[in-house]
Each structure stands twice: as C-alpha cells, then as structure tokens.
N, C-alpha and C positions, 0 to 999 in steps of 0.2 A: 459417030463422036470418038474421038479424038482418046489416043491416048493419054494423054495430059489432064483431060476433058473426066474422064471416068475414074486419074484416078484420084481428081482433086472431090467428087462429088462419095470417095468411098473416105476421107478424109471427116471430109463437112458429114458423114452421118455415125462416122468414129467418137466422132465431138458427142457431139447433138445425146448417141449412146450412151459413153461417161458423163454424162452432166443430168441425167435423166436420170442413173441409175450407180451412183455417186458412192450408196454404202453396199453393191455390191462389188462392186469397181477393190475399195478400201479392204473390204471386207477376201473381200481376195489376194491383195497383195501383202494384203496378216498374215495369210494363213498362205502362201508362200516364200514367205519371209519366214519363221517360224521352220516351215518342212527345212526348208536353209538352215537351217544354229543346229539344228536336233541335228543331223548327219554332220556341220559340222563343225564340232566343237573349238570352243576360243576361237572360230572360223578361218580355222583351217581343210583345208583337203581330205580326207580321207586317207588314212598312212596306203601306199603300194610300193615301198620300196622297202630287202629288211634291215635299212636303217633307220626307213621309218617305220615300223615294227615295232623296230629298240625302242626308237623316243615313244612308239605315242603307251609301252608298256611301263621302259620309266616315271614316265609321265604319271600312268594313272595305278599304278602303286605311290609315288611320294600324294598325291592327292589322297588315295586312300586311307596310305597312314597322320594326315593330316584329318582324317575322319569328312572327308567334306568326299561323300561318302556316292551325292546328285551326280558332277561333272565326273569325280571317278570310272561309271555308273557309261557316262556318253564314250570317256574314253577306252577305256575295256575290251568292253565290245568287239573292234578291232584288233588286240593279239590275242586273247580269244578267239575267231574267229580263223584264227593265223592259227593255228592250233599253236601260240603260249597257255602252261602249264601253269603262270602262278598265274595268268592274266584268268585264267577257268574257276583259276582256289579260289583267287579273293572274288570272283561274283559270284559261288555257288559260297561263298558267306553272308554278305551281300544280299542274298536268295534264304539262304536261312534264319539269319537273327532279324531282313527289313527293315538292311540297313539305304536307304537311300531308295528303296523302291519295296513297293506290296510281298510283304511275307510272302512265298511259293518253295515248298516242300523240295517238288515236280522236280523242275527247275535248276533245285538246290542240287538236289541225287543228282539228276545230270554233266553240271557242270566239276566237281567233286568226279559221282564218275570218267572226266574227260581230263581228266588230271590227279590220277589217283594213284599209275602209272611211274610219275615223274616223281611226286610230291605226299612221300607218307602221312605229313599234317590234311591232305586230300584224302589220303584212302583210308585212315582211319572215320575220316569227319560221314565219309560210307560207308562205313561197316555198323559203324553207332545209328543211322539214319536206319538201317537193314533194322536192325537188333532193338531198335524204338517202334518201327513197324511202319516207320513217319513217309517212308521210301514200295511208295506202292505199286511200283512198276519195276520190283527187284522181283527173282528167283526168289521161290518158298520152299524155306531151306535148306536159307542161304545163312542168314546173318551171324551164330553160333561160328563157323566157320572164315568167316572172313574178320573179325574180331579173331578171330585161333590166327589168321595166317600172319595180324598187322602186332600182334601178341609179339608171335618168334622174331619177326623183324625188328622187335631193338623199344616195340611206342613202350611207355611210360605209362599212362595213361589207358592205351586196348588192356596192359600186364595188367591193370586194379582195374577193371572193365571186369573184365571174363575172371577175375581175383573176384571179384565179387559174386559175381552170376553164379560160381563152380559154392563157395559159401555160403549159396540160399538155396544151391541145388545140393546140400548136402554130402560134396565131394571134397572132402579136408586137404585131401592130398593138393589137387586139385590146385584150391582157394594158396594154398600152402606157397608153392612150390610160385605161382603166377606175381600173391601181394609180395611177395619177400622179394623179387626180378624189381615193379612198382615201389616200391621203398627206399630200394637201393638209389632213388630219386629226389626223398625227401620228400615224396604225395602223399598229406597227410593222411586225406582218406586210404588208402592203401598202409601204410602202417599203423591206425587206428584199428582196420578192418586183420591183419594181421594177425596183434594181439588176441581175439577173438582164437582164428582159426587155429594157430600153437594148440589149447585151450583140446582142442580134438583132433590132432596128429600123435599118434602112436610111439615111445617112443622109440620103438623096431623100426619106424617106416620116418626118422624125421633125418637117422646121417644118412640114407639110404637120398631125398629128395636135398639135401645141401648138395650130397657129394651134385648131382646132377642141375642143382642150379650154380655150381662154381662151373661146372662145362659150359653153361651154357654162357656165363660171363667169358671163358677164357675164348670161345668161340667172335664171339663177339669183339 
C-alpha cells in the first residue's frame, strides 16, 4: 500500500469514528476547554516573569476588594505559589470565611502561616485559629504564646483577646494591662472589658501597670 493510500485510509477511519462517537468527541472537547480556562484565567497564560506575577497580584487583589472572589481565587493562586505574602493572606481569608471557595480551616491556616512573618493581620488570624482550636495541625501548647507574640507587636485585636482571656482566667493585672492598650485603639469590646478589669486591680498595682503601659507605648 502506498503512503498516500495509507494516510487516506487513516483519515477515513478517523472521520467515521468521529461521526459514530459524536457525543464522546464533543464531551472531550468541552473538557479540554474547561481545563484551558481553569488554568488560564481570562484567556491569559499563567504568569512566568516577575512583572506578570506582580500584575497577577494587583489584579487578584482588586477582584478580591470588589468581592469577585471566585475570579480572584483563580488569579491569586499564582502569586501565592510564587511566595507573595499578601496573596497567601487573601487566600487564607477566602478559605476561612468561605468566600468563593468551600470553607476549609486547614487550608486557611496553611495560607495564614505562609504569610504570617510579613503580614501582621495573617499572624493574628493564625494565632486566633490556634487559640480557638480551629488549626488542628498546630503544635499543642502554642495558642497563648502565639496570641501573646502578636499582642506584643502592637496588634489591638490580639491585645483585646488576650485581655479578655486574662480577665476570664482571673488574672486582673494582665487583663488591665492588655485591655488598656487595646482600648486606646477605640475597640469597644476592649473599653467595656477594661471597666470590669479596673474594678479588680488594687490601688497598689494600678500605678505600676500604668507605668508599664506607658513604657510599652513609648517603645512603639
């Protein structure tokens, strides 16, 4: 058989197969198209250069701010995988609150942990998840330590949470200290809890704590 005849036979049988299995071929084409658009948001190729990763970060953050979470997710995964802390933080928020994705504490904690060293908001979220028992993979016994570290860095919400926890635990001095710091940011919960903590601190202890609080603020 000549090469030309062989090729014509192959094309003929391929045509017959396509006609007989139209549904199968059409389904395969749709599957390929879906994969294409899943991995190439808005028809663009995945970022390769630093400029493209930076643009993906800006685009994803903008979509997140406009609450177009599903679209934001499809883009933010790229800069997140490339080490962009803010992208990991935003993905953590999406997984934690179920914005555009199924709620997943495990993945949320992973993304917060990846960005915690650069973003204080992420460090706080990771600490809170450990404190609340939502981070199952976190080391045991680290909950209070992580929240305290975040509070010492001047994060008002961490100071408030630590103050309320101290108040509930019966440590009025620590409660007064942290709630006083948190209340200065205008946190209403901290202000309300501070009133209760103030009634449980002795006249001897109060000026000592006030001096420590003043010193903390001066260092910041």
